[in-house]
OpenMM code with the backbone's topology and positions (N, CA, C; nanometers):
from openmm import Vec3, app, unit

residues = "MET LEU SER LYS GLU LYS ILE ALA ARG ILE ASN GLU LEU ALA ASN LYS SER LYS SER GLU GLY LEU THR PRO ALA GLU ALA LYS GLU GLN THR GLN LEU ARG GLY GLU TYR LEU ARG THR PHE ARG LYS SER MET ALA ASN THR ILE GLU ASN MET THR ILE ILE ASP PRO GLU GLY ASN ASP VAL THR PRO ASP ARG VAL LYS LYS ILE LYS GLU ASN ASN LYS ARG LEU HIS".split()
positions = [
    Vec3(1.2199, 3.3989, -2.9579),
    Vec3(1.0772, 3.3983, -2.9312),
    Vec3(1.0029, 3.4114, -3.0626),
    Vec3(0.8945, 3.3391, -3.0736),
    Vec3(0.8114, 3.3454, -3.1929),
    Vec3(0.7319, 3.4752, -3.1934),
    Vec3(0.7070, 3.5264, -3.3121),
    Vec3(0.6313, 3.6507, -3.3226),
    Vec3(0.4869, 3.6293, -3.2780),
    Vec3(0.4232, 3.7373, -3.2383),
    Vec3(0.2828, 3.7303, -3.1957),
    Vec3(0.1943, 3.6810, -3.3095),
    Vec3(0.2297, 3.7183, -3.4308),
    Vec3(0.1509, 3.6764, -3.5467),
    Vec3(0.1562, 3.5254, -3.5656),
    Vec3(0.2753, 3.4674, -3.5488),
    Vec3(0.2888, 3.3221, -3.5650),
    Vec3(0.2160, 3.2471, -3.4536),
    Vec3(0.2250, 3.2969, -3.3318),
    Vec3(0.1543, 3.2331, -3.2209),
    Vec3(0.0039, 3.2431, -3.2420),
    Vec3(-0.0416, 3.3585, -3.2888),
    Vec3(-0.1845, 3.3748, -3.3182),
    Vec3(-0.2276, 3.2778, -3.4275),
    Vec3(-0.1428, 3.2586, -3.5273),
    Vec3(-0.1769, 3.1655, -3.6370),
    Vec3(-0.1813, 3.0220, -3.5856),
    Vec3(-0.0886, 2.9839, -3.4975),
    Vec3(-0.0911, 2.8501, -3.4376),
    Vec3(-0.2240, 2.8290, -3.3661),
    Vec3(-0.2661, 2.9263, -3.2879),
    Vec3(-0.3924, 2.9156, -3.2141),
    Vec3(-0.5123, 2.9127, -3.3084),
    Vec3(-0.5062, 2.9928, -3.4119),
    Vec3(-0.6147, 2.9962, -3.5103),
    Vec3(-0.6304, 2.8588, -3.5770),
    Vec3(-0.5184, 2.7996, -3.6167),
    Vec3(-0.5237, 2.6685, -3.6808),
    Vec3(-0.5694, 2.5605, -3.5835),
    Vec3(-0.5287, 2.5698, -3.4583),
    Vec3(-0.5717, 2.4718, -3.3580),
    Vec3(-0.7228, 2.4789, -3.3385),
    Vec3(-0.7760, 2.5992, -3.3296),
    Vec3(-0.9208, 2.6158, -3.3125),
    Vec3(-0.9969, 2.5660, -3.4351),
    Vec3(-0.9458, 2.5969, -3.5527),
    Vec3(-1.0122, 2.5516, -3.6748),
    Vec3(-1.0074, 2.3995, -3.6850),
    Vec3(-0.8957, 2.3412, -3.6440),
    Vec3(-0.8809, 2.1961, -3.6468),
    Vec3(-0.9869, 2.1285, -3.5606),
    Vec3(-1.0128, 2.1871, -3.4444),
    Vec3(-1.1128, 2.1309, -3.3528),
    Vec3(-1.2552, 2.1509, -3.4036),
    Vec3(-1.2808, 2.2641, -3.4661),
    Vec3(-1.4185, 2.2964, -3.5030),
    Vec3(-1.4602, 2.2400, -3.6385),
    Vec3(-1.3758, 2.2542, -3.7399),
    Vec3(-1.4191, 2.2120, -3.8729),
    Vec3(-1.3168, 2.1309, -3.9507),
    Vec3(-1.1968, 2.1185, -3.8991),
    Vec3(-1.0923, 2.0447, -3.9692),
    Vec3(-1.0069, 2.1366, -4.0546),
    Vec3(-0.8900, 2.0858, -4.0912),
    Vec3(-0.7945, 2.1641, -4.1688),
    Vec3(-0.7784, 2.1064, -4.3091),
    Vec3(-0.7479, 2.1939, -4.4026),
    Vec3(-0.7115, 2.1483, -4.5357),
    Vec3(-0.5709, 2.0888, -4.5268),
    Vec3(-0.5294, 2.0101, -4.6251),
    Vec3(-0.3919, 1.9567, -4.6224),
    Vec3(-0.2855, 2.0669, -4.6139),
    Vec3(-0.3086, 2.1779, -4.6811),
    Vec3(-0.2120, 2.2890, -4.6763),
    Vec3(-0.2069, 2.3497, -4.5365),
    Vec3(-0.3225, 2.3639, -4.4734),
    Vec3(-0.3266, 2.4187, -4.3373),
    Vec3(-0.2633, 2.3227, -4.2374),
    Vec3(-0.2846, 2.1929, -4.2570),
    Vec3(-0.2240, 2.0938, -4.1672),
    Vec3(-0.0718, 2.0979, -4.1782),
    Vec3(-0.0220, 2.1139, -4.3007),
    Vec3(0.1229, 2.1246, -4.3215),
    Vec3(0.1766, 2.2513, -4.2557),
    Vec3(0.1052, 2.3624, -4.2724),
    Vec3(0.1458, 2.4887, -4.2092),
    Vec3(0.1469, 2.4746, -4.0575),
    Vec3(0.0443, 2.4085, -4.0031),
    Vec3(0.0360, 2.3891, -3.8584),
    Vec3(0.1552, 2.3081, -3.8081),
    Vec3(0.1907, 2.2028, -3.8797),
    Vec3(0.3052, 2.1197, -3.8410),
    Vec3(0.4344, 2.2006, -3.8431),
    Vec3(0.4521, 2.2818, -3.9463),
    Vec3(0.5728, 2.3646, -3.9562),
    Vec3(0.5788, 2.4674, -3.8437),
    Vec3(0.4671, 2.5328, -3.8158),
    Vec3(0.4641, 2.6339, -3.7097),
    Vec3(0.4877, 2.5716, -3.5731),
    Vec3(0.4275, 2.4569, -3.5485),
    Vec3(0.4488, 2.3882, -3.4202),
    Vec3(0.5947, 2.3475, -3.4046),
    Vec3(0.6553, 2.2989, -3.5121),
    Vec3(0.7968, 2.2617, -3.5079),
    Vec3(0.8851, 2.3806, -3.4758),
    Vec3(0.8556, 2.4932, -3.5400),
    Vec3(0.9324, 2.6154, -3.5135),
    Vec3(0.9150, 2.6597, -3.3684),
    Vec3(0.7912, 2.6514, -3.3195),
    Vec3(0.7635, 2.6886, -3.1811),
    Vec3(0.8417, 2.5994, -3.0846),
    Vec3(0.8394, 2.4684, -3.1080),
    Vec3(0.9102, 2.3761, -3.0196),
    Vec3(1.0609, 2.3984, -3.0224),
    Vec3(1.1174, 2.4225, -3.1404),
    Vec3(1.2621, 2.4498, -3.1487),
    Vec3(1.2983, 2.5749, -3.0699),
    Vec3(1.2174, 2.6783, -3.0831),
    Vec3(1.2418, 2.8035, -3.0110),
    Vec3(1.2293, 2.7820, -2.8606),
    Vec3(1.1254, 2.7094, -2.8184),
    Vec3(1.1043, 2.6830, -2.6767),
    Vec3(1.2203, 2.6023, -2.6189),
    Vec3(1.2606, 2.4976, -2.6877),
    Vec3(1.3693, 2.4116, -2.6383),
    Vec3(1.5004, 2.4881, -2.6276),
    Vec3(1.5282, 2.5715, -2.7265),
    Vec3(1.6511, 2.6519, -2.7224),
    Vec3(1.6492, 2.7467, -2.6024),
    Vec3(1.5351, 2.8096, -2.5794),
    Vec3(1.5210, 2.9013, -2.4670),
    Vec3(1.5355, 2.8278, -2.3337),
    Vec3(1.4734, 2.7119, -2.3230),
    Vec3(1.4807, 2.6336, -2.1992),
    Vec3(1.6232, 2.5864, -2.1741),
    Vec3(1.6907, 2.5388, -2.2780),
    Vec3(1.8292, 2.4945, -2.2625),
    Vec3(1.9173, 2.6100, -2.2180),
    Vec3(1.8970, 2.7270, -2.2755),
    Vec3(1.9748, 2.8446, -2.2374),
    Vec3(1.9512, 2.8804, -2.0906),
    Vec3(1.8261, 2.8716, -2.0474),
    Vec3(1.7937, 2.9014, -1.9073),
    Vec3(1.8638, 2.8037, -1.8136),
    Vec3(1.8539, 2.6754, -1.8441),
    Vec3(1.9142, 2.5725, -1.7582),
    Vec3(2.0662, 2.5847, -1.7570),
    Vec3(2.1240, 2.6099, -1.8733),
    Vec3(2.2698, 2.6178, -1.8830),
    Vec3(2.3275, 2.7395, -1.8121),
    Vec3(2.2457, 2.8372, -1.7825),
    Vec3(2.2950, 2.9580, -1.7174),
    Vec3(2.2524, 2.9686, -1.5712),
    Vec3(2.2016, 2.8614, -1.5150),
    Vec3(2.1599, 2.8678, -1.3755),
    Vec3(2.2645, 2.8051, -1.2842),
    Vec3(2.2648, 2.8498, -1.1621),
    Vec3(2.3465, 2.7924, -1.0572),
    Vec3(2.2525, 2.7549, -0.9438),
    Vec3(2.2684, 2.6322, -0.8938),
    Vec3(2.1802, 2.5848, -0.7879),
    Vec3(2.2571, 2.5886, -0.6558),
    Vec3(2.1992, 2.6580, -0.5587),
    Vec3(2.2599, 2.6727, -0.4266),
    Vec3(2.1681, 2.6067, -0.3240),
    Vec3(2.2256, 2.5192, -0.2399),
    Vec3(2.1441, 2.4547, -0.1361),
    Vec3(2.1252, 2.5490, -0.0176),
    Vec3(2.0409, 2.5114, 0.0801),
    Vec3(2.0134, 2.5996, 0.1944),
    Vec3(2.1376, 2.6403, 0.2748),
    Vec3(2.2447, 2.5587, 0.2693),
    Vec3(2.3675, 2.5924, 0.3418),
    Vec3(2.4590, 2.6846, 0.2613),
    Vec3(2.4188, 2.7174, 0.1386),
    Vec3(2.4985, 2.8074, 0.0561),
    Vec3(2.5983, 2.7380, -0.0335),
    Vec3(2.5902, 2.6057, -0.0447),
    Vec3(2.6830, 2.5303, -0.1293),
    Vec3(2.6312, 2.5233, -0.2728),
    Vec3(2.7231, 2.5327, -0.3660),
    Vec3(2.6873, 2.5193, -0.5072),
    Vec3(2.6641, 2.3708, -0.5363),
    Vec3(2.5422, 2.3341, -0.5683),
    Vec3(2.5075, 2.1952, -0.5977),
    Vec3(2.4592, 2.1801, -0.7433),
    Vec3(2.5085, 2.2690, -0.8280),
    Vec3(2.4748, 2.2621, -0.9698),
    Vec3(2.5244, 2.1278, -1.0238),
    Vec3(2.4400, 2.0560, -1.0995),
    Vec3(2.4839, 1.9261, -1.1538),
    Vec3(2.6093, 1.9407, -1.2400),
    Vec3(2.6958, 1.8397, -1.2329),
    Vec3(2.8215, 1.8423, -1.3087),
    Vec3(2.7976, 1.8605, -1.4581),
    Vec3(2.6923, 1.8004, -1.5089),
    Vec3(2.6625, 1.8126, -1.6517),
    Vec3(2.6413, 1.9595, -1.6903),
    Vec3(2.5694, 2.0335, -1.6076),
    Vec3(2.5443, 2.1748, -1.6350),
    Vec3(2.6749, 2.2541, -1.6223),
    Vec3(2.7569, 2.2207, -1.5234),
    Vec3(2.8856, 2.2890, -1.5074),
    Vec3(2.9738, 2.2691, -1.6302),
    Vec3(2.9750, 2.1465, -1.6860),
    Vec3(3.0555, 2.1183, -1.8053),
    Vec3(3.0050, 2.1983, -1.9250),
    Vec3(2.8745, 2.2094, -1.9385),
    Vec3(2.8167, 2.2877, -2.0484),
    Vec3(2.8576, 2.4338, -2.0346),
    Vec3(2.8536, 2.4868, -1.9113),
    Vec3(2.8944, 2.6257, -1.8881),
    Vec3(3.0403, 2.6463, -1.9271),
    Vec3(3.1266, 2.5524, -1.8889),
    Vec3(3.2688, 2.5617, -1.9225),
    Vec3(3.2880, 2.5629, -2.0735),
    Vec3(3.2178, 2.4741, -2.1430),
    Vec3(3.2298, 2.4679, -2.2888),
    Vec3(3.1807, 2.5967, -2.3535),
    Vec3(3.0729, 2.6539, -2.3012),
    Vec3(3.0200, 2.7789, -2.3551),
    Vec3(3.1191, 2.8930, -2.3358),
    Vec3(3.1862, 2.8957, -2.2201),
    Vec3(3.2847, 3.0012, -2.1940),
    Vec3(3.4009, 2.9920, -2.2929),
    Vec3(3.4418, 2.8702, -2.3244),
    Vec3(3.5528, 2.8508, -2.4188),
    Vec3(3.5156, 2.8969, -2.5581),
    Vec3(3.3885, 2.8794, -2.5941),
    Vec3(3.3450, 2.9171, -2.7285),
    Vec3(3.3305, 3.0678, -2.7449),
    Vec3(3.3097, 3.1402, -2.6364),
    Vec3(3.2867, 3.2856, -2.6456),
    Vec3(3.4092, 3.3606, -2.6131),
] * unit.nanometer
topology = app.Topology()
chain = topology.addChain("A")
for resn in residues:
    res = topology.addResidue(resn, chain)
    for name in ("N", "CA", "C"):
        topology.addAtom(name, app.Element.getBySymbol(name[0]), res)
């Protein structure tokens, strides 16, 4: 998870971009922070999906095979 300070800075730069524009240095910082945020979000989302099990109303495990294979590979690595 990104720190509160970094998220606040992302929001600060977004607001400044809309109101008055960013300097080249601020635009570069914004791009870097957004990239870091997206990498963190994607990693978290992948971890959530890879650790879920889907059960249908009849109680059957209907987790997609792709997710099951990822779980198996993760177990082997740990």
